[in-house]
C-alpha positions as CSV (number, residue, x, y, z in Angstrom):
1,M,0.0,0.0,0.0
2,K,1.2,3.5,-0.8
3,I,0.9,5.8,2.2
4,F,1.6,9.5,2.5
5,V,2.2,10.9,6.0
6,T,2.4,14.4,7.3
7,G,4.0,15.0,10.7
8,G,5.8,11.7,10.2
9,T,8.9,12.7,12.2
10,G,6.9,13.6,15.3
11,F,6.3,11.3,18.3
12,I,3.2,9.5,17.1
13,G,3.8,9.9,13.4
14,S,7.3,8.4,13.5
15,S,5.9,5.4,15.4
16,L,3.4,4.8,12.7
17,V,5.9,5.2,9.9
18,Q,8.2,2.6,11.5
19,R,5.2,0.2,11.9
20,L,4.1,0.7,8.3
21,R,7.6,0.0,7.0
22,Q,7.7,-3.2,9.1
23,E,4.8,-4.4,7.0
24,D,6.7,-3.2,3.8
25,H,4.3,-0.4,2.9
26,E,5.6,2.3,0.6
27,V,5.7,5.3,2.9
28,R,6.3,8.9,1.8
29,V,6.7,11.5,4.5
30,L,6.3,15.3,4.2
31,A,9.5,16.9,5.4
32,R,10.0,20.7,5.7
33,S,13.7,20.9,6.8
34,K,17.0,19.2,6.1
35,Q,16.9,17.7,9.6
36,A,13.4,16.3,8.9
37,I,14.6,14.8,5.6
38,K,17.4,13.1,7.5
39,M,15.0,11.7,10.1
40,V,12.7,10.3,7.4
41,H,15.6,8.5,5.8
42,E,16.5,7.0,9.2
43,L,12.9,5.8,9.4
44,D,13.5,3.9,6.1
45,A,10.8,6.1,4.4
46,K,11.0,8.4,1.4
47,P,11.0,12.2,2.2
48,V,8.9,14.6,0.2
49,P,10.2,18.2,0.7
50,G,7.5,20.7,1.5
51,D,5.6,22.6,4.2
52,I,2.0,21.8,5.1
53,T,1.2,25.5,5.4
54,E,2.3,26.2,1.8
55,S,1.1,25.0,-1.6
56,G,3.8,23.2,-3.5
57,S,4.9,20.2,-5.5
58,W,4.5,18.0,-2.5
59,Q,0.7,18.1,-3.1
60,N,1.2,16.1,-6.3
61,E,2.1,13.0,-4.1
62,V,-1.1,13.2,-2.1
63,P,-3.7,12.1,-4.7
64,L,-1.5,9.2,-5.8
65,S,-1.6,7.6,-2.3
66,D,-3.9,4.8,-1.1
67,T,-4.1,6.4,2.3
68,V,-3.1,9.8,3.6
69,V,-2.5,10.2,7.4
70,H,-2.3,13.8,8.6
71,F,-0.5,14.3,11.9
72,A,1.2,17.6,11.2
73,A,-0.1,20.2,13.7
74,L,1.0,22.9,16.1
75,V,0.6,21.1,19.4
76,T,1.4,23.3,22.4
77,D,-0.3,25.1,25.3
78,W,1.4,28.4,24.4
79,G,1.3,30.3,21.1
80,R,-0.4,32.9,18.9
81,R,-3.8,32.2,17.6
82,R,-2.9,33.0,14.1
83,D,-0.1,30.4,14.2
84,F,-2.4,27.7,15.3
85,H,-4.8,28.6,12.6
86,R,-2.1,28.7,9.9
87,V,-0.8,25.2,10.7
88,N,-3.9,23.4,12.0
89,V,-6.6,24.8,9.9
90,N,-4.9,26.1,6.7
91,G,-2.5,23.1,6.7
92,T,-5.5,20.7,6.8
93,G,-7.1,22.7,4.0
94,N,-4.0,22.3,1.9
95,I,-4.2,18.5,2.3
96,I,-7.9,18.5,1.5
97,H,-7.3,20.6,-1.6
98,A,-4.6,18.2,-2.8
99,L,-6.9,15.2,-2.2
100,K,-9.6,16.4,-4.6
101,G,-9.8,13.8,-7.4
102,G,-7.5,11.4,-5.5
103,R,-8.2,7.8,-5.0
104,G,-7.2,7.3,-1.4
105,N,-8.6,7.5,2.1
106,F,-7.8,10.4,4.4
107,V,-7.1,9.8,8.1
108,H,-7.1,13.0,10.1
109,I,-5.4,12.9,13.5
110,S,-7.4,15.1,15.8
111,S,-7.5,15.4,19.6
112,I,-10.0,15.0,22.5
113,A,-9.2,18.8,23.0
114,V,-11.9,19.5,20.5
115,H,-14.4,19.0,23.3
116,G,-12.9,21.8,25.4
117,F,-12.9,21.3,29.2
118,R,-16.6,21.1,30.2
119,P,-17.0,18.1,32.5
120,G,-18.9,15.1,31.1
121,L,-18.7,11.8,29.3
122,Y,-17.7,12.0,25.6
123,N,-17.7,9.3,22.9
124,E,-17.3,9.1,19.1
125,A,-20.7,10.7,18.5
126,S,-20.1,13.7,20.8
127,P,-20.1,17.1,19.0
128,I,-17.2,19.5,19.3
129,Q,-17.2,22.2,21.9
130,R,-14.7,24.9,21.4
131,G,-12.7,25.4,24.6
132,G,-11.5,29.0,23.9
133,H,-7.8,28.1,23.7
134,P,-6.4,28.4,20.1
135,Y,-5.2,24.8,20.0
136,C,-8.7,23.5,20.9
137,D,-10.4,25.9,18.5
138,S,-8.1,25.3,15.6
139,K,-8.4,21.5,15.9
140,A,-12.2,21.9,16.0
141,A,-12.1,24.2,12.9
142,A,-10.0,21.6,11.1
143,E,-12.6,18.9,11.8
144,Q,-15.3,21.2,10.4
145,L,-13.3,21.6,7.2
146,I,-13.2,17.8,6.9
147,D,-16.9,17.5,7.5
148,T,-17.6,19.9,4.6
149,A,-15.2,18.0,2.4
150,V,-16.8,14.7,3.2
151,A,-20.2,16.1,2.2
152,E,-18.6,16.9,-1.1
153,G,-17.2,13.4,-1.6
154,L,-13.9,13.2,0.4
155,K,-13.3,9.7,1.9
156,A,-12.1,10.9,5.3
157,S,-12.2,9.8,8.9
158,I,-11.2,11.6,12.1
159,V,-9.3,10.1,15.1
160,R,-9.5,11.9,18.3
161,I,-6.6,10.9,20.5
162,A,-6.2,11.3,24.3
163,G,-2.8,12.1,25.9
164,V,-0.2,9.9,24.4
165,Y,2.9,8.9,26.4
166,G,5.8,6.4,26.1
167,P,9.3,6.1,24.8
168,G,10.2,9.0,22.5
169,D,7.7,11.5,24.1
170,S,9.3,14.8,24.7
171,R,6.2,16.5,26.1
172,F,4.2,14.8,28.8
173,T,6.8,12.2,29.8
174,M,9.7,14.7,30.0
175,R,7.7,17.2,32.1
176,F,6.5,14.6,34.5
177,L,10.0,13.0,35.0
178,E,11.7,16.4,35.4
179,Q,9.1,17.3,38.0
180,A,9.6,14.0,39.8
181,E,13.4,14.6,39.9
182,S,12.7,17.9,41.8
183,G,11.1,15.8,44.5
184,R,7.6,17.2,44.2
185,I,4.6,16.4,42.0
186,F,1.7,18.9,41.7
187,I,-1.8,17.6,41.2
188,I,-4.8,19.7,40.5
189,G,-7.5,19.3,43.1
190,R,-7.9,16.0,44.9
191,G,-6.7,14.1,41.8
192,E,-10.0,12.3,41.2
193,Q,-10.3,13.5,37.6
194,P,-9.6,10.9,34.8
195,S,-6.0,10.8,33.6
196,N,-7.0,10.2,29.9
197,L,-3.7,8.7,28.8
198,I,-2.9,6.0,26.2
199,Y,0.4,4.3,25.5
200,I,2.1,5.0,22.1
201,D,2.2,1.4,20.9
202,D,-1.6,1.1,21.5
203,V,-2.2,4.2,19.4
204,T,0.0,2.9,16.6
205,E,-1.8,-0.5,16.5
206,G,-5.2,1.2,16.5
207,L,-4.1,3.3,13.5
208,M,-2.8,0.2,11.7
209,S,-6.2,-1.4,12.2
210,L,-8.0,1.6,10.7
211,I,-5.6,1.7,7.7
212,R,-6.0,-2.0,7.0
213,Q,-9.8,-2.2,7.1
214,G,-10.8,1.2,5.9
215,F,-13.9,3.2,7.1
216,K,-17.0,4.9,6.1
217,P,-16.5,8.6,5.2
218,G,-17.1,10.9,8.1
219,E,-16.6,8.4,10.8
220,R,-15.0,9.5,14.1
221,Y,-12.9,7.4,16.4
222,V,-11.7,7.9,20.0
223,F,-8.4,6.5,21.2
224,N,-8.1,6.3,25.0
225,Y,-7.2,3.6,27.5
226,P,-10.5,2.0,28.4
227,K,-9.7,1.1,32.0
228,A,-9.8,4.7,33.2
229,T,-8.0,5.5,36.4
230,T,-7.8,8.8,38.3
231,M,-4.9,11.3,37.9
232,L,-3.8,10.6,41.5
233,N,-3.7,6.8,40.9
234,T,-1.8,7.4,37.7
235,V,0.8,9.5,39.4
236,K,1.2,7.0,42.2
237,Q,1.7,4.1,39.7
238,A,4.3,6.1,37.8
239,L,6.2,6.9,41.0
240,E,6.1,3.3,42.0
241,A,7.7,2.5,38.6
242,L,10.4,5.2,39.3
243,E,11.0,3.6,42.7
244,I,11.6,6.9,44.4
245,N,9.9,8.9,47.1
246,V,8.2,12.1,45.8
247,R,6.0,14.5,47.7
248,I,2.6,14.9,46.1
249,L,1.1,18.4,46.5
250,H,-2.5,19.2,45.8
251,I,-3.5,22.6,44.4
252,P,-7.1,23.7,44.1
253,L,-8.1,24.4,40.5
254,T,-9.0,28.0,41.0
255,I,-5.7,28.8,42.6
256,A,-3.8,26.9,39.9
257,L,-5.6,28.9,37.2
258,G,-4.8,32.1,39.0
259,I,-1.1,31.2,39.2
260,A,-1.2,30.3,35.5
261,R,-2.8,33.6,34.6
262,L,0.0,35.5,36.3
263,Q,2.6,33.4,34.6
264,E,1.0,34.0,31.2
265,S,0.9,37.8,31.8
266,W,4.6,37.7,32.6
267,G,5.2,35.5,29.5
268,H,3.5,38.1,27.3
269,L,5.7,40.9,28.8
270,T,9.0,39.0,28.5
271,R,8.0,37.1,25.3
272,K,9.0,33.9,27.0
273,R,7.1,30.7,27.5
274,P,5.5,30.5,30.9
275,P,6.2,27.4,33.0
276,I,2.4,27.0,33.7
277,T,-0.5,28.0,31.4
278,R,-4.3,27.9,31.9
279,Y,-4.5,25.4,29.1
280,S,-2.2,22.9,30.9
281,V,-4.0,23.4,34.2
282,R,-7.4,22.7,32.6
283,A,-6.1,19.8,30.5
284,I,-4.9,17.9,33.6
285,G,-7.5,19.3,36.0
286,N,-10.7,18.7,34.0
287,S,-13.3,16.0,34.8
288,C,-13.9,14.9,31.2
289,T,-14.2,11.1,30.5
290,F,-13.7,9.8,27.0
291,S,-15.1,6.4,25.9
292,S,-13.5,4.4,23.1
293,G,-16.1,1.6,23.2
294,I,-17.5,2.2,19.6
295,T,-14.0,2.5,18.2
296,M,-12.7,-0.7,19.8
297,Q,-15.7,-2.6,18.4
298,K,-15.4,-1.2,14.9
299,L,-11.6,-1.7,14.6
300,D,-11.5,-5.0,16.5
301,W,-8.8,-3.3,18.6
302,S,-8.2,-2.7,22.3
303,P,-5.4,-0.8,24.1
304,R,-3.5,-3.5,26.1
305,T,-0.8,-1.5,27.9
306,S,-1.7,-0.6,31.5
307,I,-0.5,2.6,33.1
308,E,1.9,0.6,35.3
309,K,3.5,-1.3,32.4
310,G,3.5,1.8,30.2
311,F,5.4,3.9,32.7
312,K,7.9,1.1,33.4
313,R,8.8,0.9,29.7
314,T,8.9,4.7,29.4
315,I,11.1,5.1,32.5
316,S,13.5,2.4,31.2
317,W,13.8,4.3,27.9
318,Y,14.4,7.6,29.7
319,R,17.1,6.2,31.9
320,K,18.9,4.6,29.0
321,L,18.6,7.9,27.0
322,H,20.0,10.0,29.8
323,S,22.3,7.4,31.4
324,T,21.0,8.5,34.8
325,E,19.5,7.0,37.9
326,F,17.0,8.7,40.1
């Protein structure tokens, strides 16, 4: 199968590219820099020079593919709204435009962030609820672009993924381990909110199932670990895997948001990224639960890696990478 991937050098994208190459699929990866081109070669795939935010010759590769998987996005809790829109909305629009008249399926990688932070139970049929943050809103707007294109004949599906962790993760995993090294871990509220995490290998296998069997245009999927546990239990299991004593400090949501607001104000003045943002506080402090039941049934797939096993593997990778012991 000929597969075109955007964001294929990122954490999740590179995992999928490696898995596709293991099954001998012909994989082309959009690469916007010399470093990215080098990384694509290291993944045993073919780089296609280009930038998702700009029209170019790379778009000629898109309609020739059997499947297009679109990971490329600006994923951060801090940035300018116009930058999120340029990458996450306009970039998706460029892919859709290139797919017109193409033969293949389009798999758009979205996020549970499209539901914002309003407490509740969400599943594959739940509508988007813009959360006010430019990341949430831009991912929601990208989904709306896809819905419009599906109505016009595009063969596309949307995968909303929870927080992904595991070896190779430079965001959640690194922040958590760095905080643990300091001897203190901060939890929002009592820690009873769901952790909404899923291990990288489980995400990759879910995507492989989707690519293999195809889908009905417009279908949405949710990738989240089904045996949900609380944030407090997740942190305790991770610390057990670390085999160190770390003090757990609880901060009320309102106070954490107030601190984050002050940090953001200072960040705007200094033009430096604040250590805490309101988005990050809401993301780990919200009481949203995400069900993957329909997805698991349709794809005949189920995440198998428990939080305990996942963190043991992740910590083993981290220690080898940094040659350090806690």
